[in-house]
N, C-alpha and C positions, 0 to 999 in steps of 0.2 A: 889633825891642828886642832880641832878637840882637846888632847894632851897637851899643843902645846902650847895653845896660848888659851884654853877654854871653852871658844870658840867654833864655828865651823862655817861662819860670815861675817864675821867683822870683831875685829880687836885688836889694840896693844898688849904689852909686858912688854918687862924693861929683859934686856938680852942675857942677864943671866942670868935670869929666871927661866926665859928659854932655851938657852943652850945647857941647864940643868935636867933638864928633864925631856930636852932629846932625848932618844934610846940609843943604841951604839950604832953602827952603819949593818943593817942586814946584805941576802946574799943578792940582790938586783940591785942594778946600776940605774941610778935617777937621774944621770945628767943628761939623759936623751929629752927630762923635763924641765928643765935648767932651761930660762932663756934673761937676758939679760937683756937693759935699755940706757937711759941716761935722761935727764930732765933737760927738758928745756929751760931757758931765761924765765919766762914764765910761771914755773912748775909743774909746766903739760909734759905729758910723755905718752910713747906708746906703743908698742907689742903690735909687728905686720907678721901675716901668715901662720901665725894659731891655728892646727887643729881648734874645727868647734870643738867645746864643749866647755866644761869647769874647767876652770883653773883660779890656783890661788895668789894673787900677787904682796910680797911680801917685800915690806924694805924697812930701812934698818937711822935713824930720825937722833936729831945730837939737839940738846940743844942753841942757839944761836950766842946765849954766853958765857959756852962750853960744861958751865956746870951739871951735873947733874951727869946721872947712867944713860948711855943712849937705849932708847924704845924701839925695842920691832912689833910692827905694825904687819897683820895681813888683813885680804880681807877679797872673797870668795865675788868671782866676777865668772859673768857664763859668753864666749864667744861664737859668734853667728859670721860667715864670708871670711873670716877670719883677722875679724878686726876689732880691738877693743882702746878707746880712745876714756887717760882717764887724766883728774888732774886732781895733785895734792893740792890739801887746803893752805 
């Protein structure tokens, strides 16, 4: 995450910058670590049944006016009891 975003806790960067920093895929199968969800109408989302431990929540945001490049936003979270609830600002 430090290579991609410059931080291991919370960061935002233009998608093109993150993609340019992304190394080519290694031999590992990272798909098993990926979880997907969507926001509700109040911009809340949750992940259920996650193993306890550290995770990175990553999302891509776009301007409501449609101008400018999309921004990738990441935040490190710690799950306990398999649940993390978050809201987008």
